[in-house]
N, C-alpha and C positions, 0 to 999 in steps of 0.2 A: 458472624462468618470470618473465618480466616482464609485469606484468598493469596493464591501464588501468580504472578503474573511474569510470563517469560519474555524478556527481550531487551534490548539496551539502548534503542533509538529514540528519535523525537515521537514517533508513534507511541512508543512504549509509556514515555513521560505524560502525553496526551492521555492515554488510559488509566494510568496511575494517578493523575491530578483528578480526574472525574470519578476513578472508582472510590478516592480516598473522601469524596463528598457523600458517599453513600452510608446513610443510617443503617443497611444491613452489613457494612463493613467493620468488623471488629479489628482485625490486622491484617496488613497489605504487605506482603514481600515480594520483591522485585528481583529476579535472577536475570542476568548479573546487575542490570541497572546502569545509571550514570549518575553524574553529580545531582542532577535535577530530580531523579525520582527519590533519591533519599530524602527529600522534602516531602514525600507522600506517604513514604513506608520504608521498610527496611531493606536495604539490599543486602543480596545472599550470592555467594559465588558458586553459582551452579552453571556447569555448560547446558545449556539449552537443548541439547540433543542427548545429553546423558539420561536416559529415560529411569534407569535404574537408581542412580542418585537422586533424581526429581521423584521418585516414588517414595524413597526411604525418607526423604525430607517432608513429604506431604503426611505420612505417617507420624513422624515425630513431631510435628508441630501442627497435628489436628487442622491438616487443610480442608476446606470445604468445596473448593472451587478452584480449578485450574483455568488460566486464560494465556494461552499461547499468541500472542500478540503478531509475531514474526512468522514467515511461511515455511522456515526451515523443519521445526519440529513437527508439524502439521504434514509437510510431504514424507517426513522420516516415518511417520505414522503413532505420534503419541496419544492420540484419540484410541487407537487399536490397543496400543499398550495398557492403556488403563481398563478398556472393558473387558479386557481378556484376562485381569489378574483378579483373582478373588479377593486380595486386600485391597486393592485401588477401585474396583468397579463402581463402588459405591460415590466416588467422587466424580462431578461431571466436569468433563472438557470441553469448552466452549469453543468448538472447531470441528471440521469434518473429519471422516476417516480417511486414511491414507489413500483409498480409492477416489474420495472426493477430492482431496487436495492435488490429486493429478489433473484438475482442471488448470492448475497454476503450475504443477510440477513438469508437466510435458505440454509443450505447444501443439505437438502433433495428435497427442490424444484430445486435447481440447477441441481441435478442428473436427476430429472424428465425431467426438460427441455432439457437436454443433450440426454437423450434416445429418446424424441418425434423428436429431429432435427438431429438425426444419429452423433452426434459429439462423438469421441472416449473417454471414460473414464474407470474407473477402475469399475469392479463389485461390487454391494454395495447390502446392507440391511439397512432399519431403524427401530429403536424400541425406546419405550416411557416405562414409568414406567408401563402402563397398560400391556405390551408385554416384561418386564423383564425377566421373567421366560425364555420365547420362545428365547430372546437373549443370556441368558446363556448358554442354549443348543445348540444355533448355534455357539457361541465361542467356546465350547468345540469341536466341531467337524470341526473347520474352520483350515485351513493349516495356519501356523505360517510364517514370522510375519504377523501381522494384523494391520490395521490402524483404530482407533476410532477417530472421529470428532464431537466435540458438535455443533448441528443443527445451533445455532445463533451465533451472534457476541460473540467472545471471545479475543478481542485485540492480534490476532494472535497465542494465546497461547491454544487453545482448540483442539490442535491435540496431540494424543498420539500413537507412533509407538510401538507395544507390539511384543517382540519376544518370550514370552512364553504364553500359555495358563493362568497361575497362573496371569502374568502381565495383561493380557488382561480381565480376569475377575475382577481384583482388579481394573483397570480402568475403567471398565464399571459401577461398584458397585460405584466409586467415583463420576462419572458424573451423573449418573441417581438417585442413592439413596440418596448419600451424597452432592449432587447438588453443586458439587467444582466449576463449571461456571455458577452457578446461572440458571436463565431460559434458558440460551443458551445451557444449557445440557439436557433440559427435553425431546428432542427427540437427540438420538445418531444415526450417519450413521457409518455403520460397512463396510470398504473398503476393498478389497484384496490390498496387499502390492505390488507394481510396483517397480522394482528393475532396476534404470536407473539415469541420471543426470538431474538435474531440472534446468529450465530458466523461465525468467519473459518476458513476451511479452505483449506491451501495444498497444492500439488503441484508436483514438480520433473519434468518429462519430456522426454525425449530424442526425441518424436516417435511412439514405439511403445510405451514401456514408462513407468512413473512411479513416484516415491516418494512416499508421503504423508509430509507433515510435521506437527509438533506443532500442535494446534488452538489458536485463539485467540479473544477476544472484545475489540472495542475499543469506545471510548466516544467518540461523536461531539459530544454537544451540549456547550456551553461551562460550563453551569450545573450545580451539585450535584442530584443527584436527576434527571440526563438533563433538564434544562430549558434554554430559551435556543436562540440560535442553532448551526446545524450548522457544525463546524470540520472540519481536516483529520484530527483526532483527539486527545483529551485524555488517553488511556491505554489501557493493554491488560492483560489477564490470559493466562496460558496454563500449565496447560490449562484447559479450559472443563469444568467439574463436570458439566454436563448433557450432554455429549456422549458417550454411552455407547457400547459395542461394538455394541448394535443400531441405534443411530441411524447410527453411522458405517457399519455396513454397507448401510444404504440409501443414505447419502451416495455411497459408491463404487458400488453398482449402479445407482441411478437418476440420478446427476449426473455423477461423475467419469470413470467408464467411457464413458458415451454421448458425453461432451465429446471425450476423446482418440479415441474412433473416429470421430466426427463429423469432426473436424479432418482425421484421415488420410483419410477417405472423401471428401471435399472437394478434396484435393490441397493442403492448407494447411501450410505450413513451420512447426513449431513445436518449439523446442528452448528450454525456458527454465521458466521458473514459471508458474502460473496461480493465481490468486486466485479463489476461490468465496465470494463473500458471500452467506451463507444466512441463511433464517430458519426457525426451527423452529415450524410450526404444527399443534398438537396433537403427534403423533408423527411428523408428515412433515417432511423437509427440502424447501424449496423455494428457487430461486435468485434472489436480490434483483440481483446484479450479478456480472460478471467483470471483473477486472482483469489485466492482461499483466505483472505483476510482483509483488513482495511488497508487503503493505500497511505503512502508516505511521502509528501506533506499534507494529502488531503485530510487525514485524520485530526491533524490540528487545526482545521478549518472546520470540520464538520461536527466534532464531538462537542465544542463550547455552543453549539446551535441546537444542541438537544437538552431538553429541560429535564427530562426524564431521569428517575434514578437508575442508572445503567446496570447496577446489581440486581435490580427487580427485573429489568428486561432479560438478564441473563437467566436468572430462575424461571422465568416465563419459558425461555428456549428449552430448559432442562425438563419444564413439566408439559411441553408441547402445547401451551396455551396462548400463542403469541397472537393467536386468532380473537382474542379477547383484548388484545393491547393496543394501544395507540402511540404513535410517536408525537409528542409534542415537541415543536420546534419555533425556537426564537426567532421572531420577525426580523432581526438585525441581521447585517451581513458580516461576513467574515473575510479578512485577508490576511494570509500567512506569507512570511517573506522568510528564506533561508538564507543563514548567514553561513558561508562555507571558507574553507581554509584556500588561500592562494595556491593555484596550481590544480585543485581537483577540477575533473575527475581524473587526472592523472597523477602526477608525483605532488605530494605536498608535505610539509613539516607538521610536527604535532609540538605539544608542550609550550605553546604560545600561552601568556599569562593574557586572561579576559577581564575586562575592566569595563565599569557602567553597569552590570547587570541589575543591579538594584535602583537605577535611575528611572526607571520606567513603571509609572503607574497606572498609564492607560492601556497598556498591552500585557499579553500573558507570554512568558518566557518560557518555551519548551526546550530543554537539553536534548541533543541529539549525541554528538561526538563532544563529551566533556569527561572530566575528571576532577577531583579535588585533592589537594595536597595541604593539610592544615587548613588555613581559612582562604587559601588562594585556589581560583578556578583556573584551568589549562583547558585548552584545545586537544583533542583527543581522537579526532577523526576527519573525514572529508567536508561532512554537513556536521557543523558545529552546533548551531543555534536555529529555532524556529519563533519568529517573532509573530503572534497572533494578536489582531485587534478586531473588536467588533464596534459597529456604528450602524446610523441607520441606512445607510447605503455604502454600496462599494467603494466610491470615490473618497469617502470619508474614513472609510477602514484603511484604505491603501495609505491615505494620507499619514493617518496615526502609526501605521506599521513603519513607514519609511522614516519618521521622525525618531522612532524608537530604534531602528535599526542603526541610526547615525548616533546615537549616545552609547552603544557598546563598541568596545574597542578592542581588538588584538591584532598582532604584527599579520600582515597580509591578508586581513578580512576582504572578504568579496561577497557582493550580493547583486542581485538584480533589482533595479528599482522600476522596472516596467511591469511588474505582475499586475495582469488585469488590463494594461493599455490596449489590447485588442479587443477589449469588449466595449469600447468606446469612452473609457473613462480618460479624462483630460489631465494634463500635467498640472 
């Protein structure tokens, strides 16, 4: 099979790394990829939302499967584009239709879907520029803390947890009036704050059946001890120690199964990954958000723990036979540490020379924001590299990842050394 993978981050490198191991994969193309993905296949210069160019490439290179690993092409409707084309409809796109991708593309849509299908989530209201004054009055009367979410895609940064009314009003103004997140903030969802601990749950679905993937927990804040600004993610662990069988039984019964049933009942085509961003409040799981793809950096911790041939799983999605498939999970734990550019998630510099990439034999190094000039690897983004280690337990995996992170160097390198410490791991 010739496969086209869409995206350029650490998640995409993890997918490329896993797909390249498949006995079913003859040739892997990654568009546009990064300096790491070129170790797994051939990078091609295709914009991930230029569906016409992608379609022409698929026909010219005998592509038999397309995997959009990032959200933008899914939200833009790549599944629909292929299925509606006589020339392309025989090429499966592993991902939801445009309607299904709205679970991530619009926070308001996702909230309405959860209400219709009885899925537990925080109380909310939504506001736009037209109802701005009403939103201001609502915030003045709302209990604090409160959560503000940009309705559209904001690269994981469109969420503000406001502790005071002044902070909430300022954030609300920045989102709607100052358009801090562009069109993504034209609608703002105001949610009640939930006090608990978060976890990420993933399923792969063929629209009828689903397979549950390993659990993970990511770390969004830039600073040690979960302080500072939100980022796209500074690290992840898998499995999650507090995700007991009793909790996961509730997750499946109250959240996953009603989601799959709701999609089917509403006639929404969905063949791909669903990410459930959950919070455990007391003993109850509650949905914070959906994503229509795998999380990042959770993917870098989850995929190395799946021992199945990933392409065979995707073929089962296409054939709607996931009900006959089981996910086989490596019993080892995984810890991923993100190496970022100094200044991220605000302004940062690129083109820093990266050294020590090949000194790590114990860890898997996934590239995110990198490029290669000659034989030199350079930084090319806010999140640069993902260091993943597998070990008998989380504590040992964290130790290995931290040691590997120390061996890689570039000017103004930054990373959190405390990933997983909140789960009881000692220093």
